[in-house]
C-alpha positions as CSV (number, residue, x, y, z in Angstrom):
1,M,-0.9,0.8,4.6
2,H,0.7,-0.3,7.8
3,Y,-0.3,0.9,11.3
4,S,1.8,0.4,14.4
5,D,0.5,-1.4,17.4
6,D,2.1,0.8,20.0
7,D,1.9,4.4,18.8
8,P,-1.6,5.8,18.3
9,D,-0.2,9.3,17.4
10,Q,1.7,7.8,14.5
11,D,-1.3,5.8,13.5
12,F,-3.4,9.0,13.5
13,E,-0.8,10.8,11.4
14,Q,-0.7,7.9,8.9
15,L,-4.5,7.7,8.7
16,D,-4.8,11.5,8.3
17,G,-2.2,11.4,5.4
18,D,-4.1,8.5,3.8
19,V,-7.4,10.4,3.9
20,A,-5.8,13.5,2.5
21,E,-4.3,11.5,-0.3
22,Y,-7.6,9.9,-1.1
23,A,-9.3,13.2,-1.1
24,R,-6.7,14.7,-3.5
25,H,-7.2,11.8,-6.0
26,N,-11.0,12.0,-5.7
27,G,-10.8,15.7,-6.5
28,H,-8.7,15.0,-9.5
29,A,-11.2,12.5,-10.7
30,D,-14.0,15.0,-10.3
31,L,-12.1,17.6,-12.3
32,L,-11.5,15.0,-15.1
33,R,-15.2,14.0,-15.1
34,E,-16.3,17.7,-15.2
35,C,-14.0,18.3,-18.2
36,I,-15.4,15.3,-20.0
37,D,-19.2,15.6,-19.4
38,G,-19.6,19.1,-18.1
39,S,-21.6,18.1,-15.0
40,T,-20.5,19.4,-11.6
41,G,-20.8,17.7,-8.2
42,H,-22.9,18.8,-5.3
C-alpha cells in the first residue's frame, strides 16, 4: 500500500478501496466459518 505525499484525495480513495477490500475478505471468512461450524456473527 502506497500513499502519495501531495494528493489527499488520491490517498482517501486508496484508503477507501483498501478498507472495502478488507471488508470483502472478512465477509468471505465469516461465510466460510459459518459453513464449517454453523455459528453466526453478531
